C-alpha positions in Angstrom: 76.8 106.4 95.0 75.4 103.2 93.5 77.8 101.3 91.3 75.4 98.7 89.9 76.8 95.9 92.0 75.4 94.4 95.2 76.1 96.5 98.2 78.7 95.1 100.6 77.7 94.1 104.1 80.3 93.9 106.9 79.5 92.7 110.4 81.8 94.3 113.1 82.1 92.2 116.2 84.4 92.6 119.2 85.9 90.0 121.3 84.3 91.8 124.2 83.0 95.2 125.2 84.7 98.7 125.3 87.5 97.7 122.9 86.9 100.2 120.1 84.2 98.7 117.8 82.4 102.0 117.3 85.6 103.9 116.5 86.6 101.2 114.0 83.2 101.2 112.4 83.4 105.0 112.1 86.9 104.8 110.5 85.6 102.3 107.9 82.6 104.5 107.2 84.8 107.6 106.9 87.0 105.9 104.3 84.1 104.6 102.3 82.5 108.0 102.3 85.8 109.5 101.2 85.6 107.2 98.1 82.1 108.4 97.3 80.3 105.4 98.6 77.0 105.7 100.5 77.1 104.1 103.9 74.6 102.8 106.4 75.3 101.7 109.9 72.9 99.3 111.6 73.1 98.8 115.4 70.7 95.9 116.3 70.7 96.6 120.0 72.1 99.6 121.9 72.5 99.1 125.6 73.5 101.4 128.4 72.0 104.5 126.9 68.9 106.2 127.9 66.2 107.9 125.8 67.4 111.0 124.0 71.1 110.2 124.7 73.5 109.8 121.8 74.4 106.1 121.2 76.9 104.3 119.1 75.2 105.2 115.8 75.3 108.9 116.7 79.0 108.6 117.5 79.7 107.0 114.1 77.9 109.8 112.4 79.8 112.4 114.4 83.2 111.0 113.5 82.6 109.7 110.0 80.2 112.3 108.7 76.7 111.8 107.2 75.8 108.1 107.2 72.4 106.5 107.4 72.0 105.2 110.9 69.6 102.5 112.1 69.1 101.6 115.7 66.6 98.8 116.2 66.3 98.7 119.9 67.6 100.6 122.9 67.8 99.5 126.5 69.0 101.7 129.4 71.1 99.3 131.4 74.6 98.4 130.3 74.0 94.6 130.0 73.8 91.9 127.4 70.8 92.8 125.1 68.7 89.9 126.1 69.2 90.7 129.8 68.7 94.4 129.3 65.5 93.8 127.3 64.1 91.5 130.0 64.8 93.9 132.8 63.3 96.8 130.9 60.2 94.8 130.0 60.9 95.5 126.4 60.8 93.5 123.2 64.1 91.8 122.4 65.7 92.1 119.0 65.9 88.8 117.0 68.5 88.0 114.4 65.9 87.9 111.7 64.9 91.5 112.6 68.4 92.7 112.3 69.0 90.8 109.0 65.8 92.3 107.6 66.9 95.8 108.5 70.4 95.3 107.0 68.9 93.9 103.8 66.6 97.0 103.5 69.5 99.4 104.1 71.6 97.5 101.5 69.1 98.3 98.8 69.9 102.0 99.1 73.6 102.0 100.2 76.9 100.8 98.8 78.2 99.7 102.2 76.3 98.5 105.3 78.2 98.1 108.5 76.5 96.1 111.3 77.9 96.8 114.7 77.3 94.3 117.4 77.0 94.7 121.2 79.9 93.2 123.1 81.2 89.9 121.8 80.0 87.7 119.0 77.9 85.3 121.1 76.2 87.8 123.4 72.6 86.9 123.5 70.1 89.2 121.7 67.0 87.3 122.9 65.8 84.6 125.2 66.1 82.0 122.4 69.8 82.6 122.3 70.0 84.6 119.0 73.4 86.3 118.5 75.3 88.5 116.2 76.8 85.3 114.7 73.3 84.3 113.7 72.8 87.7 112.0 76.0 87.1 110.0 74.8 83.6 109.0 71.5 85.0 107.7 73.3 87.7 105.8 76.1 85.5 104.5 78.3 88.4 105.5 81.9 88.4 106.6 82.8 89.4 110.1 85.5 91.9 111.1 86.9 91.0 114.5 87.9 94.0 116.7 90.2 93.1 119.5 92.2 94.7 122.3 95.9 95.1 122.0 97.2 93.4 125.2 97.3 90.3 127.2 94.4 87.8 126.6 93.5 89.0 123.2 94.9 85.9 121.4 92.5 83.6 123.1 89.5 85.8 122.5 90.3 86.2 118.8 90.9 82.5 118.4 87.6 81.6 120.0 85.7 84.2 118.0 87.2 83.0 114.7 86.5 79.4 115.6 82.9 80.2 116.5 82.4 81.9 113.2 83.9 79.1 111.1 81.8 76.6 113.0 78.8 78.4 111.6 80.2 78.6 108.1 81.1 82.3 108.4 84.6 83.4 107.3 86.4 86.2 109.4 87.3 89.1 107.2 90.2 89.9 109.4 91.3 91.5 112.8 91.7 95.1 113.7 93.2 96.2 117.0 90.6 98.7 118.3 92.8 100.8 120.6 96.5 100.6 120.0 98.3 102.1 123.1 100.8 105.0 122.9 103.3 102.9 124.9 102.5 99.2 124.2 103.6 96.7 126.7 105.3 93.3 126.0 102.1 91.5 125.1 100.9 94.3 122.8 104.2 94.4 121.0 104.1 90.6 120.4 100.4 90.2 119.5 100.4 91.7 116.0 102.6 88.9 114.8 100.3 86.3 116.4 96.9 87.6 115.8 96.7 86.6 112.1 98.0 83.2 113.0 95.3 82.5 115.7 92.6 84.0 113.6 93.8 82.4 110.3 92.8 85.8 108.9 94.7 89.0 108.1 95.6 91.8 110.5 93.7 94.7 108.9 94.6 97.7 111.2 95.5 99.2 114.5 93.5 102.3 115.5 95.4 104.5 118.0 94.2 104.8 121.5 92.1 108.0 121.9 91.3 108.2 118.2 87.6 108.7 119.0 88.5 112.0 120.9 90.0 113.6 117.8 88.1 116.4 116.1 85.9 114.8 113.3 87.9 116.4 110.5 91.2 115.1 111.9 89.7 111.7 112.4 88.6 111.4 108.8 91.9 112.7 107.5 93.9 110.1 109.5 91.6 107.1 109.2 93.4 105.8 106.2 96.6 105.4 108.2 94.9 103.1 110.6 93.3 100.5 108.3 94.6 98.2 105.6 93.7 98.5 101.9 91.0 95.8 102.3 89.1 98.3 104.5 89.9 101.3 102.3 93.1 102.6 104.0 96.9 102.4 103.4 98.0 100.8 106.7 100.7 98.1 106.1 100.5 95.1 108.5 103.9 93.8 107.6 105.6 97.2 108.1 103.7 97.7 111.4 104.7 94.3 112.7 108.3 94.6 111.6 108.6 98.0 113.2 107.5 96.5 116.5 110.0 93.8 116.2 112.8 96.3 115.7 111.7 98.3 118.6 111.4 95.2 120.8 114.9 94.1 119.9 116.4 97.5 120.5 114.8 97.6 123.9 116.3 94.3 125.0 
């Protein structure tokens, strides 16, 4: 549903791979669709998936419902896009290609989500183009998806610093897979993540959320993401609850 304003573009980047970017992207898309917004998802480079196999865009569609999906390139080996393209003898995706595809999708959709591959500075091509370059070309905010446990503070701090060095402001941080039984580091990190990122904590998606039936996923997505992403999740209440549980366990 077009509302007469410029469509929003959000770049979704992880601090690494296999930390929940696709599920977070699907949750944002599901909430936007629930508010009547038309959504497109652009995946500049899909790696580790063969011809005919469902990739990340297909998973977003499965979980969120009908969205317009764009996959610019696919490489079969689970490697950084530049490496995977070289080994496959295929053409690499360049940041300008991705930015052009996003701009085209933005003409017809209220929200365009751009999902990266791995971390922010993973190379797309042999010239060193990255997802950060795509964000710069689009002048789009970047949502940082991070793991819950030990090591995440450094990864988030480095990602936020790399963005600001390029003039891109982080939109916030979402924990991509919040464990059922969080350990010590996971219980402490929600208080520290917005400090090291100098950006708000915008959600915590439960571990295994991607395995929920799509209808259940869409019904519950609002509980996982903050109002800035269309949900009702409360960072202060979440963090305070962890502090109380932590104190009680001592």
